[in-house]
Backbone as XML, in Angstrom:
<?xml version="1.0"?>
<chain id="A" units="angstrom">
  <residue number="1" name="MET">
    <atom name="N" x="1.417" y="-0.974" z="0.097"/>
    <atom name="CA" x="0.055" y="0.296" z="-0.228"/>
    <atom name="C" x="0.489" y="1.220" z="0.097"/>
  </residue>
  <residue number="2" name="CYS">
    <atom name="N" x="0.734" y="2.352" z="-0.333"/>
    <atom name="CA" x="1.330" y="3.153" z="-0.792"/>
    <atom name="C" x="0.743" y="4.310" z="0.284"/>
  </residue>
  <residue number="3" name="ASN">
    <atom name="N" x="2.239" y="5.398" z="0.264"/>
    <atom name="CA" x="1.594" y="6.178" z="1.923"/>
    <atom name="C" x="0.768" y="7.253" z="1.434"/>
  </residue>
  <residue number="4" name="ARG">
    <atom name="N" x="0.420" y="7.357" z="0.216"/>
    <atom name="CA" x="-1.431" y="8.275" z="0.249"/>
    <atom name="C" x="-2.203" y="7.629" z="0.538"/>
  </residue>
  <residue number="5" name="HIS">
    <atom name="N" x="-2.666" y="6.401" z="0.019"/>
    <atom name="CA" x="-3.107" y="5.298" z="0.758"/>
    <atom name="C" x="-3.675" y="5.414" z="2.446"/>
  </residue>
  <residue number="6" name="MET">
    <atom name="N" x="-2.453" y="4.926" z="2.988"/>
    <atom name="CA" x="-2.177" y="5.086" z="4.153"/>
    <atom name="C" x="-2.956" y="6.182" z="4.957"/>
  </residue>
  <residue number="7" name="ARG">
    <atom name="N" x="-2.140" y="7.279" z="4.652"/>
    <atom name="CA" x="-2.560" y="8.805" z="5.293"/>
    <atom name="C" x="-4.278" y="9.101" z="4.609"/>
  </residue>
  <residue number="8" name="ILE">
    <atom name="N" x="-5.131" y="8.123" z="4.028"/>
    <atom name="CA" x="-6.057" y="8.066" z="3.954"/>
    <atom name="C" x="-7.016" y="7.789" z="4.457"/>
  </residue>
  <residue number="9" name="HIS">
    <atom name="N" x="-6.548" y="6.533" z="4.969"/>
    <atom name="CA" x="-7.073" y="5.430" z="5.651"/>
    <atom name="C" x="-7.013" y="5.709" z="6.859"/>
  </residue>
  <residue number="10" name="ARG">
    <atom name="N" x="-5.525" y="6.752" z="7.520"/>
    <atom name="CA" x="-5.498" y="7.117" z="9.102"/>
    <atom name="C" x="-5.845" y="7.881" z="9.617"/>
  </residue>
  <residue number="11" name="TYR">
    <atom name="N" x="-7.137" y="8.764" z="8.660"/>
    <atom name="CA" x="-8.096" y="9.706" z="8.583"/>
    <atom name="C" x="-9.240" y="9.445" z="8.644"/>
  </residue>
  <residue number="12" name="ASP">
    <atom name="N" x="-10.011" y="7.834" z="8.663"/>
    <atom name="CA" x="-10.723" y="7.729" z="7.609"/>
    <atom name="C" x="-11.661" y="8.065" z="9.115"/>
  </residue>
  <residue number="13" name="LYS">
    <atom name="N" x="-12.198" y="7.852" z="9.605"/>
    <atom name="CA" x="-12.411" y="7.718" z="11.442"/>
    <atom name="C" x="-13.106" y="9.685" z="11.280"/>
  </residue>
  <residue number="14" name="TYR">
    <atom name="N" x="-11.610" y="10.136" z="11.122"/>
    <atom name="CA" x="-12.001" y="12.237" z="10.906"/>
    <atom name="C" x="-12.828" y="12.228" z="9.706"/>
  </residue>
  <residue number="15" name="HIS">
    <atom name="N" x="-12.709" y="11.523" z="8.371"/>
    <atom name="CA" x="-13.857" y="11.652" z="7.474"/>
    <atom name="C" x="-15.571" y="11.670" z="8.294"/>
  </residue>
  <residue number="16" name="GLU">
    <atom name="N" x="-15.708" y="10.456" z="9.078"/>
    <atom name="CA" x="-16.549" y="9.549" z="8.816"/>
    <atom name="C" x="-17.542" y="10.840" z="9.725"/>
  </residue>
  <residue number="17" name="VAL">
    <atom name="N" x="-16.701" y="11.214" z="11.186"/>
    <atom name="CA" x="-16.883" y="11.957" z="12.196"/>
    <atom name="C" x="-18.031" y="13.719" z="11.511"/>
  </residue>
  <residue number="18" name="LEU">
    <atom name="N" x="-16.547" y="14.403" z="10.757"/>
    <atom name="CA" x="-17.100" y="15.212" z="10.130"/>
    <atom name="C" x="-18.112" y="15.265" z="9.089"/>
  </residue>
  <residue number="19" name="ARG">
    <atom name="N" x="-17.984" y="14.111" z="8.217"/>
    <atom name="CA" x="-19.755" y="14.364" z="7.376"/>
    <atom name="C" x="-20.810" y="14.301" z="8.125"/>
  </residue>
  <residue number="20" name="ALA">
    <atom name="N" x="-21.002" y="13.248" z="9.254"/>
    <atom name="CA" x="-21.962" y="13.071" z="10.256"/>
    <atom name="C" x="-22.135" y="14.978" z="10.592"/>
  </residue>
  <residue number="21" name="GLU">
    <atom name="N" x="-21.455" y="15.388" z="11.434"/>
    <atom name="CA" x="-21.682" y="16.211" z="11.652"/>
    <atom name="C" x="-21.965" y="17.417" z="10.883"/>
  </residue>
  <residue number="22" name="LEU">
    <atom name="N" x="-22.097" y="17.666" z="9.567"/>
    <atom name="CA" x="-22.232" y="18.403" z="8.240"/>
    <atom name="C" x="-24.052" y="18.285" z="7.809"/>
  </residue>
  <residue number="23" name="ARG">
    <atom name="N" x="-24.056" y="16.352" z="8.290"/>
    <atom name="CA" x="-25.646" y="16.162" z="7.660"/>
    <atom name="C" x="-25.777" y="16.859" z="8.709"/>
  </residue>
  <residue number="24" name="SER">
    <atom name="N" x="-25.580" y="16.228" z="10.337"/>
    <atom name="CA" x="-26.661" y="17.284" z="11.524"/>
    <atom name="C" x="-26.591" y="18.624" z="10.886"/>
  </residue>
  <residue number="25" name="ILE">
    <atom name="N" x="-25.461" y="19.115" z="10.737"/>
    <atom name="CA" x="-25.718" y="21.605" z="10.298"/>
    <atom name="C" x="-26.827" y="20.936" z="9.906"/>
  </residue>
  <residue number="26" name="ARG">
    <atom name="N" x="-26.896" y="21.062" z="8.425"/>
    <atom name="CA" x="-27.887" y="21.151" z="7.596"/>
    <atom name="C" x="-28.910" y="20.571" z="8.034"/>
  </residue>
  <residue number="27" name="LEU">
    <atom name="N" x="-29.240" y="19.266" z="8.372"/>
    <atom name="CA" x="-31.074" y="18.836" z="8.418"/>
    <atom name="C" x="-31.130" y="20.089" z="10.330"/>
  </residue>
  <residue number="28" name="ALA">
    <atom name="N" x="-30.251" y="20.244" z="11.020"/>
    <atom name="CA" x="-30.956" y="21.115" z="11.968"/>
    <atom name="C" x="-31.093" y="22.937" z="11.459"/>
  </residue>
  <residue number="29" name="ALA">
    <atom name="N" x="-30.116" y="22.769" z="9.862"/>
    <atom name="CA" x="-30.622" y="24.451" z="9.516"/>
    <atom name="C" x="-31.778" y="24.099" z="8.721"/>
  </residue>
  <residue number="30" name="LYS">
    <atom name="N" x="-32.509" y="22.807" z="8.811"/>
    <atom name="CA" x="-33.444" y="22.253" z="7.685"/>
    <atom name="C" x="-33.571" y="23.244" z="6.660"/>
  </residue>
  <residue number="31" name="LEU">
    <atom name="N" x="-32.467" y="22.810" z="6.039"/>
    <atom name="CA" x="-32.584" y="21.982" z="4.324"/>
    <atom name="C" x="-31.676" y="20.574" z="4.453"/>
  </residue>
  <residue number="32" name="THR">
    <atom name="N" x="-32.780" y="20.348" z="2.410"/>
    <atom name="CA" x="-32.769" y="19.226" z="2.471"/>
    <atom name="C" x="-31.129" y="19.453" z="0.923"/>
  </residue>
  <residue number="33" name="GLN">
    <atom name="N" x="-31.030" y="18.068" z="0.682"/>
    <atom name="CA" x="-29.668" y="18.279" z="0.309"/>
    <atom name="C" x="-29.650" y="19.033" z="-0.918"/>
  </residue>
  <residue number="34" name="VAL">
    <atom name="N" x="-31.249" y="19.528" z="-1.868"/>
    <atom name="CA" x="-31.884" y="20.380" z="-2.936"/>
    <atom name="C" x="-31.248" y="21.731" z="-2.272"/>
  </residue>
  <residue number="35" name="GLN">
    <atom name="N" x="-32.023" y="22.158" z="-1.493"/>
    <atom name="CA" x="-32.047" y="23.415" z="-0.984"/>
    <atom name="C" x="-31.025" y="23.645" z="-0.649"/>
  </residue>
  <residue number="36" name="LEU">
    <atom name="N" x="-29.453" y="23.278" z="-0.048"/>
    <atom name="CA" x="-28.444" y="23.815" z="0.306"/>
    <atom name="C" x="-27.879" y="23.651" z="-1.104"/>
  </residue>
  <residue number="37" name="ALA">
    <atom name="N" x="-27.989" y="22.377" z="-1.698"/>
    <atom name="CA" x="-26.751" y="22.883" z="-2.648"/>
    <atom name="C" x="-27.547" y="24.518" z="-3.715"/>
  </residue>
  <residue number="38" name="ASP">
    <atom name="N" x="-28.996" y="24.222" z="-3.563"/>
    <atom name="CA" x="-29.025" y="25.569" z="-4.893"/>
    <atom name="C" x="-28.546" y="26.766" z="-3.721"/>
  </residue>
  <residue number="39" name="ARG">
    <atom name="N" x="-28.196" y="26.941" z="-3.123"/>
    <atom name="CA" x="-27.173" y="28.133" z="-2.428"/>
    <atom name="C" x="-26.218" y="27.978" z="-1.629"/>
  </residue>
  <residue number="40" name="LEU">
    <atom name="N" x="-25.636" y="27.285" z="-2.515"/>
    <atom name="CA" x="-23.909" y="26.682" z="-2.849"/>
    <atom name="C" x="-23.691" y="26.804" z="-4.152"/>
  </residue>
  <residue number="41" name="ASN">
    <atom name="N" x="-24.475" y="27.344" z="-4.512"/>
    <atom name="CA" x="-24.712" y="27.100" z="-6.291"/>
    <atom name="C" x="-23.787" y="25.805" z="-6.526"/>
  </residue>
  <residue number="42" name="THR">
    <atom name="N" x="-24.689" y="25.022" z="-6.295"/>
    <atom name="CA" x="-24.060" y="23.550" z="-6.698"/>
    <atom name="C" x="-24.927" y="22.783" z="-7.019"/>
  </residue>
  <residue number="43" name="THR">
    <atom name="N" x="-24.252" y="21.526" z="-7.072"/>
    <atom name="CA" x="-25.351" y="20.388" z="-7.762"/>
    <atom name="C" x="-25.923" y="19.803" z="-6.006"/>
  </residue>
  <residue number="44" name="GLN">
    <atom name="N" x="-26.915" y="18.756" z="-5.939"/>
    <atom name="CA" x="-27.543" y="17.455" z="-4.876"/>
    <atom name="C" x="-26.387" y="16.689" z="-5.067"/>
  </residue>
  <residue number="45" name="VAL">
    <atom name="N" x="-26.114" y="16.349" z="-6.083"/>
    <atom name="CA" x="-25.023" y="14.695" z="-6.229"/>
    <atom name="C" x="-24.072" y="15.689" z="-5.180"/>
  </residue>
  <residue number="46" name="PHE">
    <atom name="N" x="-23.252" y="16.893" z="-5.478"/>
    <atom name="CA" x="-21.600" y="17.302" z="-4.606"/>
    <atom name="C" x="-22.178" y="17.283" z="-3.331"/>
  </residue>
  <residue number="47" name="ILE">
    <atom name="N" x="-23.830" y="17.581" z="-2.348"/>
    <atom name="CA" x="-24.002" y="17.233" z="-1.338"/>
    <atom name="C" x="-24.120" y="15.751" z="-1.062"/>
  </residue>
  <residue number="48" name="SER">
    <atom name="N" x="-24.562" y="14.696" z="-1.462"/>
    <atom name="CA" x="-24.911" y="13.478" z="-1.554"/>
    <atom name="C" x="-23.473" y="13.050" z="-1.339"/>
  </residue>
  <residue number="49" name="LYS">
    <atom name="N" x="-22.667" y="13.096" z="-2.019"/>
    <atom name="CA" x="-21.189" y="13.203" z="-2.138"/>
    <atom name="C" x="-20.589" y="12.877" z="-1.675"/>
  </residue>
  <residue number="50" name="TYR">
    <atom name="N" x="-20.596" y="14.171" z="-0.638"/>
    <atom name="CA" x="-19.837" y="14.127" z="0.814"/>
    <atom name="C" x="-20.826" y="13.350" z="1.842"/>
  </residue>
  <residue number="51" name="GLU">
    <atom name="N" x="-22.027" y="13.898" z="2.091"/>
    <atom name="CA" x="-22.718" y="13.260" z="2.980"/>
    <atom name="C" x="-22.210" y="12.050" z="3.105"/>
  </residue>
  <residue number="52" name="ARG">
    <atom name="N" x="-22.088" y="11.208" z="1.594"/>
    <atom name="CA" x="-21.589" y="9.163" z="1.775"/>
    <atom name="C" x="-20.227" y="8.849" z="2.095"/>
  </residue>
  <residue number="53" name="GLY">
    <atom name="N" x="-19.381" y="9.961" z="2.003"/>
    <atom name="CA" x="-17.953" y="9.685" z="1.672"/>
    <atom name="C" x="-17.471" y="9.655" z="0.779"/>
  </residue>
  <residue number="54" name="GLU">
    <atom name="N" x="-17.652" y="9.758" z="-0.433"/>
    <atom name="CA" x="-17.777" y="9.845" z="-2.006"/>
    <atom name="C" x="-17.055" y="10.711" z="-2.911"/>
  </residue>
  <residue number="55" name="ARG">
    <atom name="N" x="-16.597" y="11.255" z="-1.564"/>
    <atom name="CA" x="-15.988" y="12.184" z="-2.029"/>
    <atom name="C" x="-15.693" y="13.557" z="-1.060"/>
  </residue>
  <residue number="56" name="ASN">
    <atom name="N" x="-14.231" y="14.115" z="-0.831"/>
    <atom name="CA" x="-13.099" y="14.870" z="1.041"/>
    <atom name="C" x="-14.041" y="15.836" z="0.140"/>
  </residue>
  <residue number="57" name="LEU">
    <atom name="N" x="-13.834" y="16.870" z="1.214"/>
    <atom name="CA" x="-14.398" y="17.982" z="0.868"/>
    <atom name="C" x="-12.631" y="18.978" z="1.344"/>
  </residue>
  <residue number="58" name="ASP">
    <atom name="N" x="-12.293" y="20.355" z="0.242"/>
    <atom name="CA" x="-11.387" y="21.297" z="1.408"/>
    <atom name="C" x="-11.697" y="21.684" z="2.553"/>
  </residue>
  <residue number="59" name="PHE">
    <atom name="N" x="-11.057" y="22.873" z="3.131"/>
    <atom name="CA" x="-11.268" y="23.175" z="4.257"/>
    <atom name="C" x="-12.321" y="24.906" z="3.986"/>
  </residue>
  <residue number="60" name="ILE">
    <atom name="N" x="-12.173" y="24.930" z="2.513"/>
    <atom name="CA" x="-12.845" y="26.632" z="2.537"/>
    <atom name="C" x="-14.607" y="25.673" z="2.213"/>
  </residue>
  <residue number="61" name="GLU">
    <atom name="N" x="-14.480" y="25.057" z="1.239"/>
    <atom name="CA" x="-15.524" y="24.207" z="1.633"/>
    <atom name="C" x="-16.626" y="23.810" z="2.967"/>
  </residue>
  <residue number="62" name="VAL">
    <atom name="N" x="-15.821" y="23.720" z="3.696"/>
    <atom name="CA" x="-16.788" y="23.365" z="5.078"/>
    <atom name="C" x="-17.231" y="24.916" z="5.499"/>
  </residue>
  <residue number="63" name="LEU">
    <atom name="N" x="-16.185" y="25.592" z="5.470"/>
    <atom name="CA" x="-16.561" y="26.607" z="6.094"/>
    <atom name="C" x="-17.828" y="27.080" z="5.013"/>
  </residue>
  <residue number="64" name="GLN">
    <atom name="N" x="-17.768" y="26.681" z="3.579"/>
    <atom name="CA" x="-19.196" y="28.261" z="3.247"/>
    <atom name="C" x="-20.036" y="26.821" z="3.616"/>
  </residue>
  <residue number="65" name="ILE">
    <atom name="N" x="-20.256" y="25.538" z="3.852"/>
    <atom name="CA" x="-21.309" y="24.877" z="4.426"/>
    <atom name="C" x="-21.634" y="25.587" z="5.233"/>
  </residue>
  <residue number="66" name="CYS">
    <atom name="N" x="-20.570" y="25.729" z="6.583"/>
    <atom name="CA" x="-22.212" y="26.241" z="7.793"/>
    <atom name="C" x="-22.040" y="27.357" z="7.870"/>
  </residue>
  <residue number="67" name="SER">
    <atom name="N" x="-21.131" y="28.180" z="6.369"/>
    <atom name="CA" x="-21.946" y="29.222" z="6.343"/>
    <atom name="C" x="-23.178" y="29.913" z="6.567"/>
  </residue>
  <residue number="68" name="THR">
    <atom name="N" x="-23.610" y="28.536" z="5.192"/>
    <atom name="CA" x="-24.985" y="28.643" z="4.511"/>
    <atom name="C" x="-25.855" y="28.415" z="5.360"/>
  </residue>
  <residue number="69" name="CYS">
    <atom name="N" x="-25.575" y="27.615" z="6.560"/>
    <atom name="CA" x="-26.251" y="27.099" z="7.268"/>
    <atom name="C" x="-26.526" y="27.625" z="8.351"/>
  </residue>
  <residue number="70" name="GLY">
    <atom name="N" x="-25.688" y="28.284" z="9.053"/>
    <atom name="CA" x="-25.761" y="29.686" z="9.909"/>
    <atom name="C" x="-24.904" y="28.830" z="11.357"/>
  </residue>
  <residue number="71" name="TYR">
    <atom name="N" x="-24.417" y="27.898" z="10.303"/>
    <atom name="CA" x="-23.465" y="27.377" z="11.561"/>
    <atom name="C" x="-21.990" y="28.042" z="11.899"/>
  </residue>
  <residue number="72" name="ASP">
    <atom name="N" x="-21.814" y="28.281" z="13.240"/>
    <atom name="CA" x="-20.190" y="28.248" z="13.690"/>
    <atom name="C" x="-19.232" y="27.687" z="13.242"/>
  </residue>
  <residue number="73" name="PRO">
    <atom name="N" x="-18.388" y="27.504" z="12.667"/>
    <atom name="CA" x="-17.229" y="27.085" z="11.877"/>
    <atom name="C" x="-16.205" y="26.563" z="13.242"/>
  </residue>
  <residue number="74" name="MET">
    <atom name="N" x="-16.128" y="27.480" z="13.935"/>
    <atom name="CA" x="-15.204" y="27.457" z="15.286"/>
    <atom name="C" x="-15.897" y="26.011" z="16.164"/>
  </residue>
  <residue number="75" name="LYS">
    <atom name="N" x="-17.136" y="26.135" z="16.128"/>
    <atom name="CA" x="-18.506" y="25.140" z="16.990"/>
    <atom name="C" x="-17.444" y="23.808" z="16.295"/>
  </residue>
  <residue number="76" name="LEU">
    <atom name="N" x="-17.164" y="23.114" z="14.884"/>
    <atom name="CA" x="-17.137" y="21.877" z="14.127"/>
    <atom name="C" x="-15.249" y="21.714" z="14.296"/>
  </residue>
  <residue number="77" name="ILE">
    <atom name="N" x="-14.869" y="22.230" z="14.504"/>
    <atom name="CA" x="-13.563" y="22.571" z="15.100"/>
    <atom name="C" x="-13.312" y="21.794" z="16.640"/>
  </residue>
  <residue number="78" name="LYS">
    <atom name="N" x="-14.388" y="22.702" z="16.742"/>
    <atom name="CA" x="-13.538" y="21.750" z="18.060"/>
    <atom name="C" x="-14.356" y="20.782" z="18.926"/>
  </residue>
  <residue number="79" name="LYS">
    <atom name="N" x="-15.229" y="20.262" z="17.794"/>
    <atom name="CA" x="-15.767" y="18.943" z="17.809"/>
    <atom name="C" x="-14.797" y="18.304" z="17.530"/>
  </residue>
  <residue number="80" name="MET">
    <atom name="N" x="-14.445" y="18.157" z="16.678"/>
    <atom name="CA" x="-13.632" y="17.208" z="15.701"/>
    <atom name="C" x="-12.441" y="16.166" z="16.403"/>
  </residue>
  <residue number="81" name="LYS">
    <atom name="N" x="-11.710" y="17.393" z="17.291"/>
    <atom name="CA" x="-10.369" y="16.709" z="18.511"/>
    <atom name="C" x="-9.839" y="16.161" z="17.530"/>
  </residue>
  <residue number="82" name="VAL">
    <atom name="N" x="-8.927" y="16.196" z="16.887"/>
    <atom name="CA" x="-8.299" y="15.386" z="16.113"/>
    <atom name="C" x="-7.009" y="15.158" z="16.597"/>
  </residue>
  <residue number="83" name="ASP">
    <atom name="N" x="-6.925" y="14.261" z="16.689"/>
    <atom name="CA" x="-5.342" y="13.655" z="16.672"/>
    <atom name="C" x="-4.093" y="14.120" z="16.267"/>
  </residue>
  <residue number="84" name="HIS">
    <atom name="N" x="-3.287" y="14.557" z="16.403"/>
    <atom name="CA" x="-1.925" y="15.061" z="15.456"/>
    <atom name="C" x="-1.424" y="13.959" z="15.830"/>
  </residue>
  <residue number="85" name="LYS">
    <atom name="N" x="-0.914" y="12.876" z="15.866"/>
    <atom name="CA" x="-0.108" y="11.576" z="15.971"/>
    <atom name="C" x="-0.380" y="11.065" z="15.254"/>
  </residue>
</chain>
């Protein structure tokens, strides 16, 4: 297995937590995937893929999702508790 795949596998649990949190944030904002996609000027497929783990998000995308849902991204960062070791 190459290092790239090991690195991704190492953080799988964090990606899973992030996906679950972002979905919860969307639902708490009472938005469907379609509504969130419209507000982000993207597609429902994009939302579905990151919520199912078929696509990872970059930091800016996470910030945009939080902002669109009216959620403080600092709360999300605090919840993540990523182990840096």
